[in-house]
N, C-alpha and C positions, 0 to 999 in steps of 0.2 A: 730646305725649302727651295727646290729647284724651280718652282713655278714663279718665283720672284726674280729669277735670273734674267737680266735685261740684255745680256750680251747677244750679239747676232752671230748666227752660224750661216754662212753663205754656201749654198750647194748648187753650182751650175746655173741653170736657168732661173732658179728662185731669186737670184741676186739681180736679175734683169740688167746685166751688163754694167754693174757698178752703180746703178741708180740708188740703191739702198744706202751705200756709203755717202753718196752725194747728198741725199736727203737728210741723213743723220747729222751732217755738218750744220744744218739749220733747225734741227729738232728742238733745240733749247729755246727757240723763238716761237714755236708753234702755239704756245699759250696765248699769244696776241690774236690769233684767229678767233678763239673763243671769247676773249676779252672784248674785242671790237664788235663781234656779233651781239653779245649780250648788252654791252653798254649802249650801242647805237639804238637798240630797240627801246631801252628804258629811258634814255635821255630824250628821244623823240616823243615817246608817249607821255612822259612826265611834263615836258614843256608844252605839249598840246593840251594837257589837262589844265595847266596854269593859265593858258590863254583863254579858256572858257570854263573856269572852275565852277561857276554856278550851273552851267549846262551839264557838266559831268556829275555834280552832286545831285541834280534833279533827275537825271537819267538813271542813276544808280540808287536813288532814294537814300542818300547819305547826308548827314549833317555837313555843312560847308567845312567845318573843322576837320572832319575825317577825310573829306575829299582833298583838302590841303595837305594832310599828312601822307596820303597815298601818292600825290604828285611829288611831294618832297622826297619820299622814299625812293621813287623811281629815278628822279634826277640825281639825288645824292648817291644812290646805289650804283648807277651807271658811271658817274664820275669817279667814285671810289674804286671801282673795278679797274678803270684805266690808270688812275693815279697810283693805285697800289702796285701795279706792274713796274713802275719806275721808282717807287719810293719805299713803302713799308708793307710788310706782310699783313699787319693788322688792318690796313686800309682795304686790302683785297677781301679779307674775311668779313669785315663789317659791311662792305658793299654787297656781298652775297647775302648777308643776313638781312639787310634792308629789303632786298628783292623777294625773299622767300614768303613773308606774310602777304605781300601784294599779290603774288601768284596764287597762294592758297585762297585768298579772297576772290580773285578773278575766277578761279576754277569752281569754287563752291557757289558763288553768287550768279555766275553767268554761263559757264560752260559745262557744268556737271550734267551727266546723263547722256552725253554724246561724245564719242572719241574723235571721230573724223572732224578735221578743221573746216570742212566745207559747210557753209550755212544751210540750214534746212528750215522748214516751216516752223517747227517748234523751237529752233535754235538759230535765230537770225544772226547771232554773232559767231556762229560756228561752235564746234566742239572743243574739247580740252587738249587735243593732241599737241599743238604748238605751246600752250601754256605749261604743260607737263615737261616738255623739253627745256623751256626756259627755267622752270623750277629746278630741274635736275642739274643744269649748268651752274645755277646760283649755288646749289648745295655743294657741288664739286669745289667751287671757290671757297666756300666756308670751310670745308674739310681740308683741302690742299693748300690754300693760301698761295704763297709765291713759290712753293716747292714744285718746280717743274722738272 
């Protein structure tokens, strides 16, 4: 299974003067880029929902209890993605699992039917492009956990 081989073969200019080796020394920390990106989005949006839970519930035509669970899943999911990186694999996986149904709901209830994230007349909240990316990053953390 040579396609799984992760060793690097450097050939002249492809190595970019040793930059590949330099970057490889930090590659085991690269997961923090995805963690910080995903967690910041969900913590921000979850806290924002908690600050106006009734407004969010009304806008989405959701019972207040469901709106509360959505906001909780966003905040808890974001926090678990970060905490999982320094503590336990199960926290990372659970954080990703909390985010997935939120994104499926956002895509199906608000963004379905338009790919482009730019708002349009029929899609004032934009399309599903960004939400699909967030969904796939969350799925990545469910599948990979802390295996970087």
